SEVOZA-556753 format. One line per 5 residues: number of its first residue (from 1); their letters; for each residue x, y, z of C-alpha. Coordinates in steps of 0.1 Angstrom, whole numbers, plus 5000, padded with zeros to 4 digits. Example, Ala and Ser with C-alpha at 12.3 -4.5 7.8 and 13.67 -1.06 7.14 Angstrom:
% SEVOZA-556753
1 = AS = 5123/4955/5078 ~ 5137/4989/5071
//
This chain:
% SEVOZA-556753
1 = MNEIA = 6359/2499/1754 ~ 6374/2467/1764 ~ 6395/2486/1790 ~ 6364/2499/1803 ~ 6348/2466/1804
6 = EAGPV = 6377/2453/1826 ~ 6378/2482/1850 ~ 6340/2486/1855 ~ 6328/2471/1887 ~ 6296/2449/1888
11 = ISSRQ = 6273/2466/1912 ~ 6250/2450/1937 ~ 6212/2448/1935 ~ 6211/2473/1964 ~ 6233/2498/1944
16 = KLNAL = 6209/2493/1915 ~ 6179/2500/1936 ~ 6197/2530/1950 ~ 6203/2544/1916 ~ 6168/2538/1904
21 = FVAAL = 6155/2555/1935 ~ 6175/2586/1929 ~ 6165/2587/1891 ~ 6127/2583/1902 ~ 6132/2611/1927
26 = CIITA = 6147/2634/1902 ~ 6118/2628/1878 ~ 6093/2633/1904 ~ 6109/2665/1915 ~ 6110/2678/1880
31 = GSYVT = 6073/2667/1874 ~ 6062/2686/1905 ~ 6071/2718/1887 ~ 6055/2708/1853 ~ 6019/2710/1862
36 = LSGLL = 6022/2738/1888 ~ 6016/2765/1862 ~ 5978/2762/1861 ~ 5976/2763/1899 ~ 5998/2792/1901
41 = TSQLI = 5979/2811/1873 ~ 5946/2807/1893 ~ 5962/2818/1926 ~ 5978/2849/1910 ~ 5945/2860/1895
46 = EELGW = 5928/2856/1928 ~ 5954/2870/1951 ~ 5971/2897/1929 ~ 5945/2905/1902 ~ 5967/2892/1875
51 = TTLST = 5950/2879/1843 ~ 5955/2846/1824 ~ 5976/2865/1798 ~ 6000/2877/1826 ~ 6015/2842/1828
56 = SVGIT = 6010/2828/1793 ~ 6044/2840/1778 ~ 6064/2823/1806 ~ 6043/2791/1804 ~ 6048/2790/1766
61 = INMIL = 6084/2794/1769 ~ 6086/2769/1796 ~ 6066/2743/1775 ~ 6089/2749/1745 ~ 6121/2746/1763
66 = YGATA = 6107/2716/1781 ~ 6108/2698/1748 ~ 6138/2715/1732 ~ 6162/2710/1760 ~ 6161/2671/1759
71 = PFAIH = 6184/2663/1730 ~ 6210/2687/1743 ~ 6206/2676/1779 ~ 6212/2637/1769 ~ 6243/2649/1748
76 = LMEKY = 6258/2666/1778 ~ 6250/2637/1800 ~ 6266/2613/1778 ~ 6298/2636/1774 ~ 6303/2650/1810
81 = GIKKI = 6283/2624/1832 ~ 6247/2621/1844 ~ 6253/2634/1879 ~ 6267/2667/1869 ~ 6240/2675/1845
86 = VVISL = 6212/2664/1868 ~ 6226/2685/1898 ~ 6229/2716/1875 ~ 6193/2710/1863 ~ 6180/2706/1899
91 = VALCA = 6198/2738/1909 ~ 6182/2757/1879 ~ 6147/2745/1892 ~ 6154/2756/1926 ~ 6166/2791/1915
96 = GALVC = 6138/2795/1891 ~ 6111/2787/1917 ~ 6127/2811/1943 ~ 6129/2839/1917 ~ 6093/2833/1908
101 = TINSK = 6084/2843/1946 ~ 6091/2879/1936 ~ 6059/2898/1929 ~ 6067/2909/1892 ~ 6051/2896/1861
106 = IVFNL = 6083/2901/1840 ~ 6104/2883/1865 ~ 6078/2856/1868 ~ 6077/2849/1831 ~ 6115/2849/1827
111 = AWGIL = 6121/2827/1857 ~ 6094/2803/1850 ~ 6100/2802/1812 ~ 6137/2800/1812 ~ 6151/2785/1844
116 = VGLGC = 6123/2762/1852 ~ 6119/2753/1816 ~ 6154/2743/1812 ~ 6155/2724/1845 ~ 6124/2704/1837
121 = GALTM = 6134/2697/1801 ~ 6167/2681/1812 ~ 6148/2657/1834 ~ 6122/2643/1811 ~ 6117/2607/1801
126 = SFGAL = 6147/2609/1776 ~ 6168/2613/1808 ~ 6149/2582/1823 ~ 6157/2562/1793 ~ 6195/2571/1793
131 = FARSW = 6197/2564/1831 ~ 6180/2530/1827 ~ 6204/2521/1798 ~ 6233/2531/1819 ~ 6226/2511/1850
136 = FKRTG = 6205/2481/1840 ~ 6210/2453/1814 ~ 6172/2449/1812 ~ 6157/2484/1810 ~ 6120/2475/1806
141 = LPTGI = 6109/2475/1843 ~ 6131/2504/1854 ~ 6118/2526/1825 ~ 6081/2517/1836 ~ 6090/2527/1870
146 = LTASA = 6105/2560/1859 ~ 6074/2567/1837 ~ 6051/2562/1867 ~ 6074/2586/1885 ~ 6068/2612/1860
151 = VTGQF = 6030/2610/1865 ~ 6034/2610/1902 ~ 6053/2642/1900 ~ 6030/2659/1876 ~ 5996/2649/1891
156 = VLLPG = 5997/2631/1923 ~ 6015/2660/1943 ~ 5992/2686/1927 ~ 5964/2684/1954 ~ 5990/2689/1981
161 = WAKLA = 6003/2720/1964 ~ 5969/2732/1960 ~ 5961/2728/1997 ~ 5994/2748/2005 ~ 5983/2775/1982
166 = NEFGW = 5948/2778/1998 ~ 5961/2779/2034 ~ 5994/2800/2029 ~ 5991/2818/1995 ~ 6006/2815/1960
171 = RAPLI = 6042/2813/1972 ~ 6037/2782/1993 ~ 6036/2756/1964 ~ 6069/2772/1950 ~ 6085/2769/1985
176 = GCVVL = 6073/2733/1987 ~ 6090/2725/1953 ~ 6122/2741/1965 ~ 6122/2720/1996 ~ 6116/2688/1976
181 = TVITL = 6145/2699/1951 ~ 6170/2704/1981 ~ 6160/2670/1995 ~ 6165/2654/1961 ~ 6201/2671/1957
186 = LVIFL = 6210/2657/1992 ~ 6199/2622/1981 ~ 6220/2624/1950 ~ 6252/2633/1968 ~ 6246/2605/1993
191 = LLNEK = 6235/2576/1970 ~ 6245/2582/1934 ~ 6280/2572/1924 ~ 6278/2573/1886 ~ 6312/2556/1881
196 = RSAIR = 6295/2522/1891 ~ 6274/2509/1864 ~ 6256/2477/1859 ~ 6268/2473/1823 ~ 6306/2469/1824
201 = TVTAY = 6310/2480/1787 ~ 6289/2512/1791 ~ 6295/2534/1822 ~ 6273/2561/1832 ~ 6304/2583/1832
206 = HLKPD = 6316/2597/1800 ~ 6295/2575/1776 ~ 6305/2595/1745 ~ 6335/2618/1756 ~ 6343/2627/1721
211 = STVAD = 6309/2638/1709 ~ 6301/2674/1701 ~ 6271/2695/1701 ~ 6274/2694/1662 ~ 6264/2657/1665
216 = VFINL = 6229/2666/1679 ~ 6222/2687/1647 ~ 6238/2660/1625 ~ 6213/2636/1637 ~ 6185/2661/1632
221 = KVFIK = 6196/2668/1596 ~ 6192/2630/1589 ~ 6157/2630/1606 ~ 6142/2660/1587 ~ 6150/2644/1554
226 = NKKFW = 6126/2616/1562 ~ 6089/2621/1554 ~ 6080/2598/1582 ~ 6097/2620/1608 ~ 6075/2649/1598
231 = VIALA = 6043/2631/1598 ~ 6050/2617/1632 ~ 6062/2652/1645 ~ 6030/2669/1631 ~ 6008/2644/1648
236 = FGMCG = 6028/2644/1681 ~ 6027/2682/1681 ~ 5988/2681/1679 ~ 5991/2656/1707 ~ 6009/2679/1730
241 = ATTNG = 5985/2708/1720 ~ 5957/2686/1733 ~ 5973/2673/1764 ~ 6000/2692/1782 ~ 5989/2725/1765
246 = LMWSS = 5955/2721/1782 ~ 5960/2701/1813 ~ 5991/2718/1826 ~ 5980/2754/1822 ~ 5944/2758/1812
251 = FTPAA = 5922/2732/1831 ~ 5925/2747/1865 ~ 5919/2782/1857 ~ 5891/2772/1834 ~ 5875/2752/1860
256 = NLEGI = 5880/2780/1885 ~ 5863/2805/1861 ~ 5833/2781/1862 ~ 5831/2782/1900 ~ 5850/2750/1906
261 = PVAEA = 5875/2754/1935 ~ 5911/2750/1927 ~ 5914/2720/1952 ~ 5886/2701/1934 ~ 5901/2708/1900
266 = SYLLL = 5934/2695/1913 ~ 5917/2662/1925 ~ 5903/2659/1889 ~ 5938/2661/1875 ~ 5950/2636/1902
271 = IVGVL = 5923/2612/1886 ~ 5938/2619/1852 ~ 5973/2613/1864 ~ 5965/2580/1881 ~ 5945/2567/1850
276 = NIPGT = 5977/2577/1829 ~ 5995/2545/1842 ~ 5970/2518/1831 ~ 5965/2537/1799 ~ 6000/2539/1789
281 = IGAGW = 6007/2504/1799 ~ 5977/2491/1778 ~ 5987/2512/1749 ~ 6022/2497/1750 ~ 6008/2462/1752
286 = LSDRV = 5985/2469/1722 ~ 6013/2486/1702 ~ 6032/2453/1700 ~ 6000/2435/1687 ~ 5980/2458/1666
291 = NKQAL = 5987/2483/1638 ~ 6003/2514/1655 ~ 5987/2538/1630 ~ 5951/2525/1638 ~ 5959/2525/1675
296 = LSAIF = 5970/2561/1675 ~ 5939/2572/1653 ~ 5916/2556/1678 ~ 5933/2573/1707 ~ 5931/2607/1690
301 = IVRGA = 5893/2602/1682 ~ 5884/2592/1718 ~ 5905/2621/1732 ~ 5889/2645/1708 ~ 5854/2634/1717
306 = SLVWL = 5861/2638/1754 ~ 5874/2674/1749 ~ 5844/2683/1728 ~ 5821/2671/1757 ~ 5841/2690/1784
311 = PFILT = 5828/2725/1780 ~ 5792/2713/1785 ~ 5799/2697/1818 ~ 5825/2721/1831 ~ 5797/2746/1841
316 = QPVGW = 5783/2721/1866 ~ 5796/2713/1901 ~ 5821/2684/1903 ~ 5799/2652/1898 ~ 5798/2619/1879
321 = ELIVF = 5801/2636/1844 ~ 5836/2653/1853 ~ 5847/2623/1870 ~ 5839/2601/1839 ~ 5858/2628/1817
326 = AVVFG = 5888/2626/1840 ~ 5889/2587/1838 ~ 5885/2587/1800 ~ 5908/2616/1793 ~ 5933/2600/1818
331 = VFDVA = 5935/2566/1800 ~ 5941/2583/1766 ~ 5961/2612/1778 ~ 5997/2597/1776 ~ 5986/2566/1756
336 = TVPPV = 6001/2579/1724 ~ 6037/2577/1738 ~ 6043/2539/1736 ~ 6032/2536/1700 ~ 6050/2567/1689
341 = INLCN = 6084/2554/1706 ~ 6078/2520/1690 ~ 6073/2536/1656 ~ 6106/2557/1662 ~ 6125/2526/1671
346 = QIFGD = 6111/2506/1642 ~ 6117/2534/1616 ~ 6150/2548/1627 ~ 6166/2518/1645 ~ 6194/2528/1670
351 = QGPAA = 6187/2565/1664 ~ 6150/2559/1675 ~ 6154/2576/1710 ~ 6173/2605/1694 ~ 6145/2608/1668
356 = FSWIN = 6118/2607/1697 ~ 6137/2634/1716 ~ 6134/2657/1685 ~ 6097/2648/1679 ~ 6091/2656/1714
361 = VAHQL = 6101/2691/1708 ~ 6072/2693/1683 ~ 6050/2680/1712 ~ 6061/2708/1734 ~ 6058/2734/1706
366 = GAGLV = 6021/2723/1701 ~ 6016/2725/1740 ~ 6032/2759/1743 ~ 6012/2775/1714 ~ 5977/2761/1728
371 = ALTGG = 5987/2772/1763 ~ 5994/2808/1748 ~ 5961/2806/1728 ~ 5942/2794/1758 ~ 5952/2825/1777
376 = MIAFI = 5944/2848/1749 ~ 5910/2833/1744 ~ 5902/2836/1782 ~ 5915/2872/1783 ~ 5894/2883/1753
381 = TGSYF = 5862/2863/1760 ~ 5864/2858/1797 ~ 5861/2821/1793 ~ 5879/2790/1779 ~ 5849/2777/1761
386 = WLWFI = 5860/2777/1725 ~ 5895/2763/1735 ~ 5881/2728/1741 ~ 5863/2727/1706 ~ 5897/2739/1690
391 = AGGLC = 5916/2711/1708 ~ 5890/2686/1699 ~ 5892/2695/1663 ~ 5931/2691/1665 ~ 5926/2657/1677
396 = FIAAV = 5903/2647/1649 ~ 5927/2661/1624 ~ 5956/2641/1640 ~ 5935/2609/1638 ~ 5936/2614/1600
401 = IVLSP = 5972/2623/1597 ~ 5985/2593/1616 ~ 5968/2571/1589 ~ 5990/2587/1561 ~ 6008/2563/1540
406 = YHSEQ = 6041/2582/1547 ~ 6035/2570/1585 ~ 6035/2534/1577 ~ 6054/2508/1598 ~ 6086/2502/1579
411 = SAQCI = 6117/2485/1591 ~ 6147/2504/1602 ~ 6168/2485/1577 ~ 6147/2499/1548 ~ 6151/2534/1562
416 = SAQG = 6189/2529/1565 ~ 6192/2517/1530 ~ 6173/2548/1517 ~ 6196/2571/1537
//
C-alpha cells in the first residue's frame, strides 16, 4: 500500500471534475432505462395490443437484478477496475435496448429483464459511493451530486421519452436511450483515466486485487446472522414495493387506463422526481438529529396515506389533487434511503455499505413482486384500483416493523463484539 501511495499521482481539480462528470453521466444514463418500463408498457398496449401481463415478467426480472447485481458489480470494480466494468455495463444496456426493439414478447422480456437489469444494477448508487471514495477525499458533496444524477435520469428525462414515443412510436425512447449510452461511452474513453486517483493510498484501479467472489458471500453470511439485518431488509423490501414497484412500472399504465395521457402522467412523475431531491436531503439532515426508527415510521405512514388516497383522484383529469399527490409522494419517495444507510453504517461499521447493497436486494425483490402483482391485478380486473390499497397497507405494516426493538440504533462496536 505504501508503494501505491508513493506512485499514485495527485490529480488536479479539473481531473476530479471530469471524473465526477463521467460518473454522473453514467448514473443518468442507467437511470434513463430504469423508469422507462411503465412508458413502454403503455405504448406497447396502445400500438401492438399487448396487455400489462405481457411485460410483467421482464419488468420483474429487471427489478430483481437491479438490486441483486450491485454487490457483485462492486466486487468486480474493486478487483478489475471501475472503468472496465462500467463500459461492460453500458454495452449491456445498449444491446438490451436494441434487442427490445424486436416485436416479440419473449425477446422483450428476456432482453429487458436480463441485459437491461444487469446493466442498470451495476450502475446504482452503490457504484456512485465507490466512485466517490476512489476519487475524492471528502465524499459528501460528490455523493450528493451523484444521487441527484440518479433522480435526473429516472424522472427528468421521462417526459422527453414520452414525447418521442407519442410522435415516433414505442421504439423511439429505446433508440434515444441507445444514443445517450453511446455518448456516455465516448465520454468515458475521452475523460476517464482510472489510474489517476485523488487518494494516493487507494487507487480506482485494483482496489482489492486479491478478493474473490466468495468474499461477497462471506460478508452476506455474517449479515444474515444478525436480526437487525433482517428487520431492516424486510422494511426496505416493503419500501421498494411501495416506490419502485409502483412508480417505475404501474403508475403510467394505471393513469393511462383512467384516461390520463402518457405525457401528462410522465410530467407527474417528473414532479415526483424533482421533489425527491429536497426530500432526501431533508431526511438525511433529520437522520443525524432525530431517532431514525421514528423518522422511518413517519415516512412510511405519510407515504401509505398518500397511496390510499391515489385511487380516488386518479379517475379525475390532472388537477391540483394529483399535483399535491405528486409533491407529497415525491418528498417521501426516496426519503427512507439516508436513515437506512445511516443505520447500516451505525450497526455494521465498515461493512455498512456492503450490508446496504444486500439490503437493497430486498428492496428490489419487493419492487419486482409488486410490479408483477400490479400487472396481474390489471389483467384480471382491468384496473390497478386495488393495487394502491395493497401498497398503502404495506407502508403501514412497515411503519410498525421499523419500530421493532431488534431495529434499535446500536453502535458498530457492540455488533462487532457480538460477532
